C-alpha positions as CSV (number, residue, x, y, z in Angstrom):
1,X,-1.0,16.7,60.6
2,X,-1.8,19.9,58.7
3,X,1.7,21.2,59.6
4,X,3.2,18.0,58.3
5,X,1.3,18.3,55.0
6,X,2.4,21.9,54.5
7,X,6.1,21.2,55.3
8,X,6.2,18.1,53.1
9,X,4.5,20.0,50.3
10,X,7.1,22.9,50.6
11,X,10.0,20.5,50.5
12,X,8.6,18.6,47.5
13,X,8.1,21.8,45.6
14,X,11.6,23.1,46.4
15,X,13.5,19.9,45.5
16,X,13.9,18.5,42.0
17,X,16.4,18.4,39.2
18,X,16.9,22.1,39.9
19,X,16.9,22.5,43.7
20,X,15.6,25.8,45.1
21,X,16.2,26.9,48.7
22,X,13.2,26.5,51.0
23,X,13.1,30.2,51.9
24,X,13.1,31.2,48.3
25,X,10.4,28.7,47.4
26,X,8.2,29.9,50.3
27,X,8.7,33.5,49.1
28,X,7.7,32.7,45.5
29,X,4.7,30.8,46.6
30,X,3.6,33.7,48.8
31,X,4.1,36.1,46.0
32,X,2.1,33.8,43.7
33,X,-0.8,33.8,46.3
34,X,-0.7,37.6,46.5
35,X,-0.8,37.8,42.7
36,X,2.5,39.7,42.4
37,X,4.2,40.0,39.0
38,X,6.9,37.3,38.7
39,X,7.6,37.7,35.0
40,X,11.2,36.8,34.1
41,X,11.8,34.8,37.3
42,X,12.9,31.4,36.1
43,X,12.6,29.8,39.5
44,X,9.0,31.1,39.8
45,X,8.2,29.6,36.4
46,X,9.6,26.2,37.5
47,X,7.7,26.3,40.9
48,X,4.3,27.8,39.8
49,X,3.8,26.1,36.4
50,X,5.6,22.8,36.8
51,X,6.1,21.6,40.4
52,X,3.2,23.1,42.3
53,X,0.4,21.7,40.2
54,X,2.1,18.3,40.2
55,X,2.6,18.3,44.0
56,X,-1.0,19.3,44.6
57,X,-2.2,16.6,42.3
58,X,0.0,14.0,43.9
59,X,-1.3,15.0,47.4
60,X,-4.9,14.7,46.2
61,X,-4.4,11.3,44.6
62,X,-2.6,9.9,47.7
63,X,-5.3,11.3,50.0
64,X,-8.1,9.9,47.8
65,X,-6.5,6.4,47.5
66,X,-5.8,6.0,51.2
67,X,-9.3,7.3,52.1
68,X,-10.8,4.7,49.8
69,X,-8.6,2.0,51.3
70,X,-9.7,2.9,54.9
71,X,-13.3,2.9,53.9
72,X,-13.2,-0.4,52.1
73,X,-11.3,-2.1,55.0
74,X,-13.9,-0.9,57.4
75,X,-16.8,-1.9,55.1
76,X,-15.5,-5.4,54.5
77,X,-13.8,-5.9,57.9
78,X,-10.6,-7.0,56.2
79,X,-7.2,-5.4,56.5
80,X,-6.3,-6.5,52.9
81,X,-9.3,-4.7,51.3
82,X,-8.2,-2.0,48.9
83,X,-8.9,-0.8,45.4
84,X,-6.0,-2.7,44.1
85,X,-6.7,-6.0,45.8
86,X,-10.4,-5.8,44.9
87,X,-9.8,-5.3,41.2
88,X,-11.2,-1.7,41.2
89,X,-8.0,-0.1,40.2
90,X,-7.4,-2.6,37.4
91,X,-10.9,-2.1,36.2
92,X,-10.5,1.7,36.2
93,X,-7.2,1.3,34.3
94,X,-8.8,-0.9,31.7
95,X,-11.6,1.7,31.3
96,X,-9.0,4.5,30.8
97,X,-7.1,2.5,28.2
98,X,-10.3,1.8,26.2
99,X,-11.2,5.5,26.4
100,X,-7.8,6.4,25.0
101,X,-7.9,3.8,22.2
102,X,-11.5,4.8,21.2
103,X,-10.7,8.5,21.5
104,X,-13.7,9.1,23.9
105,X,-13.9,12.8,24.9
106,X,-16.7,15.0,26.2
107,X,-17.2,18.5,24.7
108,X,-15.5,21.2,26.8
109,X,-14.3,18.6,29.3
110,X,-11.2,16.8,27.8
111,X,-10.4,15.1,31.1
112,X,-14.0,13.8,31.7
113,X,-14.1,11.3,28.8
114,X,-11.3,9.1,30.3
115,X,-12.6,9.7,33.8
116,X,-16.2,8.7,33.1
117,X,-15.1,5.3,31.5
118,X,-12.7,4.7,34.4
119,X,-15.4,5.3,37.0
120,X,-17.9,3.1,35.2
121,X,-15.4,0.2,34.8
122,X,-14.2,0.6,38.5
123,X,-17.8,0.3,39.7
124,X,-18.6,-2.6,37.4
125,X,-15.4,-4.4,38.6
126,X,-16.5,-4.0,42.2
127,X,-20.0,-5.2,41.5
128,X,-18.6,-8.2,39.6
129,X,-16.3,-9.1,42.5
130,X,-19.3,-9.0,44.9
131,X,-21.5,-10.9,42.5
132,X,-19.0,-13.7,42.0
133,X,-18.2,-13.9,45.7
134,X,-21.9,-14.2,46.5
135,X,-22.3,-16.9,43.9
136,X,-19.5,-18.9,45.5
137,X,-20.2,-18.1,49.1
138,X,-23.7,-16.7,50.2
139,X,-22.2,-15.4,53.4
140,X,-19.9,-13.1,51.4
141,X,-16.9,-14.0,53.5
142,X,-14.2,-11.4,53.2
143,X,-11.6,-14.0,52.3
144,X,-13.7,-15.0,49.3
145,X,-14.1,-11.4,48.2
146,X,-10.3,-10.8,48.4
147,X,-9.6,-14.0,46.5
148,X,-12.1,-13.1,43.7
149,X,-10.6,-9.6,43.6
150,X,-7.1,-10.9,43.2
151,X,-8.2,-13.2,40.4
152,X,-10.1,-10.4,38.7
153,X,-7.0,-8.1,39.0
154,X,-5.0,-10.7,37.2
155,X,-7.6,-11.1,34.5
156,X,-7.8,-7.3,34.0
157,X,-4.0,-7.2,33.8
158,X,-4.0,-9.7,31.0
159,X,-6.7,-7.7,29.1
160,X,-4.6,-4.5,29.5
161,X,-1.5,-6.4,28.2
162,X,-3.5,-7.4,25.2
163,X,-4.6,-3.8,24.6
164,X,-1.0,-2.6,24.9
165,X,0.3,-5.3,22.4
166,X,-2.2,-4.0,19.8
167,X,-2.0,-0.3,20.6
168,X,0.6,0.6,18.0
169,X,1.4,4.3,18.1
170,X,-0.5,4.7,21.4
171,X,1.9,2.3,23.2
172,X,3.6,4.9,25.3
173,X,0.4,6.5,26.5
174,X,-1.1,3.1,27.4
175,X,2.0,1.9,29.2
176,X,1.6,5.0,31.4
177,X,-1.5,3.6,33.0
178,X,0.2,0.4,34.1
179,X,3.1,2.2,35.8
180,X,1.5,5.3,37.2
181,X,2.8,8.8,37.0
182,X,1.6,12.4,37.5
183,X,4.4,14.0,35.6
184,X,2.0,15.8,33.2
185,X,-0.5,17.0,35.9
186,X,-1.5,20.6,35.7
187,X,-4.0,22.9,37.6
188,X,-6.9,21.5,35.6
189,X,-6.1,17.9,36.8
190,X,-5.7,19.2,40.3
191,X,-9.0,21.0,40.3
192,X,-10.7,17.8,38.9
193,X,-9.2,15.7,41.6
194,X,-10.1,18.3,44.3
195,X,-13.8,18.3,43.2
196,X,-14.0,14.5,43.3
197,X,-12.2,14.3,46.7
198,X,-14.5,16.9,48.3
199,X,-17.7,15.3,47.0
200,X,-16.8,11.7,47.6
201,X,-14.8,12.4,50.7
202,X,-17.7,14.1,52.4
203,X,-19.9,11.1,51.5
204,X,-17.5,8.7,53.1
205,X,-17.0,10.8,56.2
206,X,-20.7,11.1,56.6
207,X,-20.9,7.3,56.9
208,X,-18.1,7.0,59.5
209,X,-20.5,5.9,62.3
210,X,-22.0,3.3,60.0
211,X,-18.5,1.9,59.2
212,X,-17.9,1.7,63.0
213,X,-21.0,-0.4,63.2
214,X,-19.8,-2.7,60.4
215,X,-16.9,-3.6,62.6
216,X,-19.3,-5.6,64.8
217,X,-20.6,-7.5,61.8
218,X,-23.4,-6.8,59.3
219,X,-26.0,-8.6,61.4
220,X,-25.2,-6.5,64.5
221,X,-25.1,-3.3,62.3
222,X,-28.5,-4.2,60.9
223,X,-29.8,-4.8,64.4
224,X,-28.9,-1.3,65.6
225,X,-30.7,0.3,62.6
226,X,-28.0,0.6,59.9
227,X,-29.3,0.2,56.4
228,X,-26.6,-2.3,55.4
229,X,-27.4,-2.5,51.7
230,X,-27.7,1.3,51.3
231,X,-24.5,2.0,53.1
232,X,-22.6,-0.7,51.1
233,X,-23.8,0.7,47.8
234,X,-23.1,4.3,48.8
235,X,-19.6,3.6,50.1
236,X,-18.8,1.4,47.1
237,X,-20.1,4.1,44.6
238,X,-18.0,6.8,46.3
239,X,-14.9,4.6,46.3
240,X,-15.4,3.7,42.7
241,X,-15.7,7.3,41.6
242,X,-12.6,8.4,43.6
243,X,-10.5,5.5,42.3
244,X,-11.7,6.0,38.8
245,X,-10.9,9.7,38.8
246,X,-7.4,9.1,40.3
247,X,-6.6,6.3,37.8
248,X,-7.8,8.4,34.8
249,X,-5.3,11.1,35.8
250,X,-2.4,9.3,37.5
251,X,-2.6,5.7,36.2
252,X,-2.4,2.7,38.5
253,X,-0.7,3.5,41.8
254,X,-0.7,0.6,44.3
255,X,-0.2,0.0,48.0
256,X,-1.2,3.5,49.1
257,X,-4.7,2.5,50.1
258,X,-3.4,-0.7,51.6
259,X,-0.6,0.5,53.9
260,X,-1.6,4.0,55.0
261,X,-4.9,3.0,56.7
262,X,-2.8,0.5,58.8
263,X,-0.4,3.2,59.9
264,X,-3.3,5.6,60.6
265,X,-5.1,3.0,62.7
266,X,-1.9,2.6,64.8
267,X,-1.8,6.3,65.4
268,X,-5.5,7.2,65.8
269,X,-7.2,4.0,66.7
270,X,-10.1,2.3,64.9
271,X,-12.8,5.0,65.1
272,X,-13.5,5.9,61.5
273,X,-14.3,9.6,62.1
274,X,-10.6,10.1,63.0
275,X,-9.2,7.2,60.9
276,X,-10.6,8.5,57.6
277,X,-9.2,12.0,58.1
278,X,-5.9,10.7,59.3
279,X,-5.6,8.3,56.3
280,X,-6.5,11.1,54.0
281,X,-3.7,13.4,55.2
282,X,-1.1,10.7,55.7
283,X,-1.8,9.3,52.3
284,X,-1.2,12.6,50.7
285,X,2.1,13.0,52.6
286,X,3.2,9.5,51.7
287,X,2.6,9.9,48.0
288,X,4.3,13.3,47.9
289,X,7.4,11.8,49.4
290,X,7.2,8.9,46.9
291,X,6.9,11.3,44.0
292,X,9.9,13.2,45.3
293,X,11.9,10.0,45.4
294,X,10.7,9.2,41.9
295,X,11.9,12.6,40.6
296,X,15.2,12.8,42.4
297,X,16.7,9.3,43.1
298,X,18.0,8.8,39.5
299,X,17.8,12.4,38.3
300,X,17.5,13.3,35.4
301,X,15.8,10.0,34.8
302,X,12.4,9.9,36.4
303,X,11.1,6.6,37.9
304,X,7.4,5.7,37.5
305,X,5.5,6.7,40.6
306,X,3.6,3.3,40.8
307,X,6.9,1.5,40.9
308,X,8.2,3.6,43.8
309,X,5.0,3.1,45.8
310,X,5.0,-0.6,45.3
311,X,8.6,-0.9,46.4
312,X,8.1,1.2,49.5
313,X,4.6,-0.1,50.3
314,X,5.7,-3.7,50.1
315,X,8.4,-3.1,52.7
316,X,6.0,-1.1,54.9
317,X,3.4,-3.8,54.7
318,X,5.8,-6.6,55.6
319,X,6.9,-4.6,58.6
320,X,3.3,-4.0,59.7
321,X,2.4,-7.6,59.2
322,X,5.4,-8.9,61.2
323,X,4.7,-6.4,64.0
324,X,1.0,-7.4,64.1
325,X,2.0,-11.1,64.3
326,X,4.5,-10.4,67.0
327,X,1.9,-8.6,69.1
328,X,-0.6,-11.4,68.6
329,X,2.0,-13.9,69.8
């Protein structure tokens, strides 16, 4: 898996509107790591200042989204559970848009203002979904949760469209959040994503055994000593923070957290200790390849990353669904 990540990252850094040979790319990256002077090297400028921070950011976003999808599917025992289907991503996007319109920023931390509001709206969206689902169905059936999440996503989408229609000069920056892109990501964004992924990822990995227990049902998990309420709130908080940070930097990118956990489950099985790590790595690889396609398919025109993931993810998901139905039959 790590070799696949490294190879995919090298290819994605090398290819673009100005293709650079793989051996030359590897040499420049190695020189950059050693701190050698690359002044005047145009290819080095392209790789180290433009492509490398973007590829790192894309990998981290893909890893975070797929990790969140795997955790939510295990927590709710539903293969359709994901930040997008539960309204979390839409809530985070709405928070980011409001932060941009109101000009919310934190001193010395220009990225944190948008991220904080995204995280808050992501967590509130998830709580609202669970509250409405509990009001309609005291058993909190997963189908009810998914249905409420889809309805909330549509409602959030209408609010975002309303904000876009009244945005005026900020129309371009707001439209970005609905399409998803990491074209402007730099090392600051990559570091911000890395910190969020390390902290929240460790929290989710620490609850891998509890997520295994949830597969048997909440009552059985409670019977073997799992603190169901605490685990639910902890996992949901970690997922909300991760999705909020990803959306605040890359906009709304769908299908990653829905499809990749299914592929990881086919490769590694249902045990969450391996499933979460596999989803993390495969999600990063998947999004790097999608970003490469977005940059190169219609070069010099760049496609929105969220559009590419939706197109590829929809095909993948239909294939997985058909394969699952065929096995069940």
